[in-house]
N, C-alpha and C positions, 0 to 999 in steps of 0.2 A: 192679383189683378182686381181692379175695381169691378164690383158686380154689374154695374151698368155697362161697362165695356164688354164683359162676358156675354151679356144678353145681346148686345149690338153685334158681336161676332157670330153668335148663334143665328140671329135673324139674317145676317148677311149671307151665311152659308146655306140656310134652309129656304130663304124666300128673297132672292136677290132683287126681283122687280119691285117689291114693296119696300125693301130696304133702301133701294135707290130713291124711291119716291119720298121716303122719310127724310132724306137729306135736304129736302126743300122746306122743312119745318124750321123756322127761324128761332123759335124759343127752345132752348136746350131742355127745360123741364118738360115741356109738351112733347118734344121728340122722344125723351126717355119714357114717358108714359105710353106713347104710341108703340115704341119698341117692346115694352112690357106686354102689351096686348098681342103683338105679332109673335113674341117668344112663346106665349101661352098657346097660340094656335100651332106653332111649330112643334111644341111638345106633343100635342094631340096627334098631329099628322105623322109623327115619327113612330108612334106606338106599333102600328102593323109591320114596320120594318125591323122591330126589335124582338117580336114574338111571332111565332108561326101559327099558333092555335087561336081561333076566334074567341074561345072562352077565356084564355089568358089575356088577350087584348081587352076583352070586355071588363075583366077584373081591374085592369089598369085604368080604364075609363071611369069605372065606378069610383076608384080612388080619387080621381080628379074631381068628379062630381061631389064627393064628400068634402073635398078641400074648399069648394065654393062656399060652404057654410062659414068657414073662417074668413075667407076673402071678403064676403059681404057683411060680416060682423066686425070687420076691422081688426081681425086677429089672425095674421098670417102665420103659416107654419114656419117656425124659425129655422134659418139655415137653408131655406129653399129660395134661391134668388128670383125665380120667376114668380112664385106665389107672393113673396114679399113685395116685389115691384108692382105686381098686379093689384095687390091689396091697397097700396098707396094710390095708384091711378084710379081705382074704383071710388075710393073715398073722396079724392080731389074733385072728381068730375060728376059724381052722383050717378054712375052707371047703374042700370037695372040688371038683375040677374037673369031674366028670362032668356035672353039671347045666348048667354053662356051655357045654360043648361041645354038649350036646344042644339047648340053646336056639339056638345058632348054626346047627346042622344043620337044625333045624325052620324057621328063617328061610330057609335055602337052599331047602328043600322048598317053602315058600310061594311064592317068586318063580318057581318052576317049575310052579305050579298045584296042588300037593299040598294036601290038607285040613289044617286046624289039628291039630297034635298038642297037645292040651290039657295033658298032663302036662309036656311040654317047655316050652311057652310060659308056663304058669301055676303048675304044682305045684312044679317045681324052684326057680324064683325065689322063690316064697313060703316054701318050706321054708328056703331060704338066708336070707331076710329074718328069719324066726323065729329061726334060729340066731344071726344077728348081734345079735339083741336078747336073747339069753340062754336060748333054749329048748334044753334038753338032749335033747329028743325032737322034732326038727323035723317028724316025720311027723304030729304032732298038727295041723299046719297043712294037711294034704293035702285034707281035705274042704272047708275054707273056700277053698282055692286052686281047687278044681274049680268051686265056686259062682262065684268071681270070673271064671274062664274062661268059664263059661256066660253070664255077664253081658256080657263083652267080645265074645262071638261072637253076641250077640243072641238067645240062647235063654233068655228071661226067665222063662217059665213053669217050665222045668226048674230054673232057678236058685232060684226061690222055693220049689219043692217040696223041693229038697235042703238048703235053709238050716237047718231045725230040727236035723237030724242034725249038720250042720257046727257049729252053735252049741253043741250039747251037747258035742261033742268038744273044741272050742276052749276050753271052761272049764278044761281041765286044763293049758293053757299057763300059764307064769309071767305075772304081771301085766305085767311089763316087755315081754314079747314080744307082747302082745295087739295093739298097733298094726300088726303085720305082717299080721294076718288081718282087721283092721277093715274094709277096703273091701267084704268080702263082705256086710256088713249092708245094703248098698245094693240087694241083691236084693229087699228088702221093697217097694221102689218104684223100680225102675231108671230110670224116666223123670223122676225128680225134678230140679228146677232146681238151680242152684249153691247158693242159700241153703238150700234144703231139704236138700240133701246135707250141707252143713255141720252143720245141726242134727241130722240123723240120725247122722252120725259122732260128733258131740259126745255125744249121748244114749247111743249104744252104748259109747263110751269111758268115760263116767261110770258106767254100769251094769256095765261089764266083761262085756257079753254082746252077741253079734251079733243 
């Protein structure tokens, strides 16, 4: 199987809402880079489901942190589809390392019982996604990322209240970068089923508004 197809299926299973949003990226190369980023996040998120001891989970996260040296040096670990694809995406779009390290550290904190760091878990990755899709000012994705983080942590009323401001700010993103913030539109009805989510994402994508 083509490695890009393997990553696509991985993200589809692990992160269906953002996978659906990625379908609205018209450029195939940009979509593949976005999927590489989401697959990296999926790998980190899956670690606590594969090991039961916090120390073992931390060891795996440390391994990923060490792999970032190669990713940002343009020297991917050979034979690892996620790292190879991520290395190419980082080089193509000039992504910075800080948000990747912050995400890994936030995961380490979570396995030791620390609260969610919304910026590390959601803002940094969504800003990176927007940059991958051509945003010259990834900070325009910040408010939408926080809405997405509130949805993911079950704070639905706060997410719905924050959505109008996020939608207003997101209008300044380039059209091509809009799919990066598209999942935030689900704050309008976070409990929607799969079909309704598809329709909501489609409607927001057609309108170009969250």
